[in-house]
N, C-alpha and C positions, 0 to 999 in steps of 0.2 A: 503494499499499499505507499503511496505517495504521501509522506507527513504533514507536506504542506496542504493537503486536501483536509485536514483536522481544524475543523472551524469551533472556536468556542462558543459556548452559550451557558449563561449562567442560571444556576436553579437553586433556590436558597432550601436547606433541610434545617427545620425549625425542630426546639427541644422544649420538655415540661417536667418539672420535678414531680415527684410520685405525691408529694403533700398538695401540690396544685392540682393533679389529676383527682383528688376528691372533692375538689372545688368546682373545676373548671371542665369543658370540653378540651381538648388539645389542637394542635395546631397541623397545617396540612403537610404532607410529606411522606417519609417511609419510617419501616423500624430505625430509630435516630440513632444517633453516634453512642448514646450511653448504654441501649439496648445491644449492640453489634459489639461495642467493648466489654460489655459483662460477659457474653458469651464467650468471647476469645477468652477472657481473664478467669474465666471458670474451667475453660480447656487447659489453659496453660496450668491449672492447679493441679489436674490430674494426667498431665501428660510425662512420660519417662524421660529421664535426662537424655537419651540419645536424641528423642524426636525434639525434643526442647533445641539442643543443639544444631539439628540440622534446620529445621523451621527457620531458627534465628541466621543461620549461614545464607538461605535461600533468601529471605527477607532483604537480605541487605543487596540482593540485584535490582530491588525495586526502585525505581529512579525518584520517588517520594521519602527513600528512606534517610536521607539527612535530616529532613525535616521533622521526621518522626523522633528522632533521638536527639534533637538541638536541645543543649540544655539540661540534658537526664545524666543523672549520676551513673558512673560506669559500671556499678552494681546491678543498676535498674535498666540499665540500655536493654537488653534480650526481651523481657518482658513486656516492656512499656512498646517496642519496635512492634512485638506480636499483637499485643492489644488495638493499637492504633490502625496497623494494617489491615485489621477486619473493617474498617470505614472506607478503606479506599476507594471500593466500586462504587460508593456514592459521590465519593470528592470528584470522581473524572467526570461526573455529570456536568460541571460546570467548565470544564476543558476541553473534553473530545467531543468528536464528531456525531452529531444527531442521525440515528439510524431508524429510528419507528417508524419509517415510513419505507423500508425494505420488505418487498414481499417476503412472506415464510418462503422457507427452505432454500434461500440464496446461500452460496457457500460462506459469506462474511456473515451470515447470522448466527453459526455455529462453529466459526472457524476456533483453531487452538493455535494461535502463532506467536505469544507472549507479549511483549510491550511495544512492538512495531503494529499493533492492533490500535487504532484510533477511535473504535466505537464505542459507543457508552453502552449497548447491550441493554437497553432497558427491560426487554421483556425476558432477561435472564432471572430477574429478581421475583418472580412469582408463576406461579401455574395456579388459573382460575379455574376449580372444579367448578362446573355449574350445578345449580338446583333451582327450582322455582315453586313459589308459595302459593300460586294460583293457575297453574296449569300452563304458564305461559312458556311457548317452546324455547328452549335451551341450546346454548351453542357449545361445540367443544373447546377445550382449551387447545391452546394453539403452540407449536411447537416450532423451535426450541425455546425452552422454558426452565425454570430452576430445575425442574427435576432431571433434564436431559443433562445439564450440565454439570450439576453434582456428580451425577454417575459420570461424565467425560471426565472429568478434571480428578476426580477419585481415582479412575484408572489410568489417567495420565501420570498422578503424582507416583501411583505405584510399580509404573514401568520402568527399569533401570534404562531403558533407551530412549526415554523424554530428555531432552536437553534440559538442564538446571535451570536456565531463563526461562523455559516455557513452566517449570515446574514452579518457580518462584510467581509466576503471574497466575496460574491455577491456584498455590495457596493462597493467595489473598483473596481470590474469588471464593475460594470453599469456607475460608474464616467468615464471610460475608452472609453467603447463601444459605450454611446452615443454620443460621440465625434467622434469616428471612423465612424460611419454610415452617419455623415452629411459631411464626405471628400468625394466628388463623385466617386476616384478611389476604394473606399472600396465598391464600390456598383456595378462595373462593370467590364467586360472582351471584350473586341473586338476580334472577331473571322473575320479572312479574310486568304486568301492563303497564307500571309506573318507568321500570326501566324493559324493553323489551329486548335490548341488548347487553343485558347485564349491569350491575352497579359498578363493577370494576373494583371488586374488593372493597365495597364499603365507600368508595372516594364520591360517587354521585349522592350518598346520604347525607343530609344536611344536619349538624348539631346547632344548637343556640346557647348563649349565655342570657339567664333571666336578667333583664334589665339593660342589655344591649342590644345592637342591631345585629341581625343574622348575618350581615355582610362582612362581620370584623371576620379574622382570619383564623378563628377557634372554631371551624365550621363542619369538619369531616369527620366521620364516623373511622374511617380508615387510619387516619392521622390520630386520632383518639387512641387508637391500640397500639400504633405504632410507637407514641409517647409513654405507654404505660410504663415504664421502668425507671423513668428519672431524665432530668435535663442536663447533667454534668456533660460539659466536653473534655474534662480530664480523666488521663488514663488511670492516675492514683485512686480516683474516685471508683471507677469500675474494678479495681483491683483490691482495693478495702471491700466493695460489695461481696466480691467472691471470694473475700476471706484469704487471698493469694498471699503467700509467705513475702514479707519483706515491706509490706504496705500496713503500718500501725495505725492504730487509730479510729478501727470498725467499730461502729456502735451496734451493727448488726449484720448479720451473714444470709446470704441465700439458703434457703434449705437445701439440703444435696437432694438429688435426685433420686427416684426409687431406682435400686439396683437393675430391677427387671427390666423397666423400662429402659435406662441407660444402655442396655446392652443391644437393643433394636439397633440393627445396621441399616435397615432398608429405608431409603430415603421417602420412598413411594408411602411406606408406612406412616413416617413423620407426617407427609402432606395430607393422607386420610383423617391422622388425629387432629391436625389444624383444621379441616375441613369440618368434623364433626364439632369440634368447639365451636367453630363460627354459627354451626346452626342453633346449636343449642345453648349457647351462653352469647355470642355477641348480637344475634338478632333476636334479643328477646326484650318483652317489655322495659322500658318503654320506647324501644326504636319498633315502628310499625312496620305496615308494608308498601308502604310511599316513601317519596323521596325527605320528607320531612318537612320542617325542620323537627326536631324533635329535643325536650330539654331530659338531660339526664339524671337521675335519681342518686342518693348518695349512695346507695344500696348496689346500683349497677357499678359504681364506680369505684367499690370497695371490692366487689367481685373481678374486675377489670384488672384492677393492681395486682391482687393475688395471682389471678390466673397466668398474668404475664410473666410473673417472678417464677412459676412453675415452669414455665414455657422455656425462660432463658435459661435457667440452670440445669434443665434437661437437653437442651440444643449443645448447651457447654460439656456436657458428659458427654455426649454422642459425638461430638467434634473432636474430643482428645480419643476417644477409641478409633475413629477415624485416621486421624492423625499417627497415633501410635503404630497402627498396622501399615497405613500406607508408607511412613517415612522409612521403617525397618527394612522395606523390601523394593524401595524405590531410590533411594538416595544414597550412592556408595562413592567411595573415592571423596576426593575433596572438590571443594565448589568454588569455582573462580571468582574472584574477588571484582568490584565493579572500578574503572566504568566500563561497561559494554559499549560497543560501538551504537546500539540500537536504543539504549536505554532512555535517552531524551527524544525519542521519535514524534512524540507527540506535543504540541506546543503546550505552555502552562500560562494561565492567567496569574499576574501576581497581585 
């Protein structure tokens, strides 16, 4: 790909604290930085020393690595870089080429070429399994999607013949996508007479804050669930919440994921779980059958916060298992250090 064709386009990602969630609907976006970093922090806690070392070496090949570790104490560099890397597929949405209009099935939609790929790949972040509340005809989820890419990247990471540069790219995406598919609204789209082509995982369902205009930025059901884990952008906060070693001051820790659930390795099952949570928990009263606007109750917000924390902990445990296995078999020998010739192929917005 010609890197000069990578045209920047800015998109904001907004965050909200768990405390605020108990009072307000959240902002527009996707599973936020705090959510993704906490998944990664929980995974780091459960990874083997060998897997940590290999992951750290691979992530040094990412073109944004110097920014991740700027000002970080030497003892914390590896775990902080690992946690921040989980946000990278969202960060490139502001700098990489828009590709949402590409017809499904084009080679560029599912390519795995490493950091010379300047596409945002928005459609890799979800798989919208359809359901209908009023017998409206549904539409199948399109491919490629989060499921196809988790499978592809996991296989590439575990393949000794895959280049380390591609493994680095795939690792950053896996850190991110495993978190995405554990967010219920990254796994479904509700079809109804109000949204005959689906509600895009709740993005078309409007929430309002009582006493405020519904045109405010706090207005998406999808965004509310994306932001349900907190609003910090600091890696240290995520590491404390996951109670990862070397990060003192945690006032509470995520409850450990059930061992029986953590060992489930099929990403299709992960998506099916999220789909059922969406149907049975997300689209419950006071969320009605139309587009809204709806006002969330305190009980709904409490259930959302509890559900989100359980899904984040489970995503972290499963991510650790995936990486422990893939990195053990797929990464052998020394890993070349940057700079790579193509590491800066895509232009950056400063």
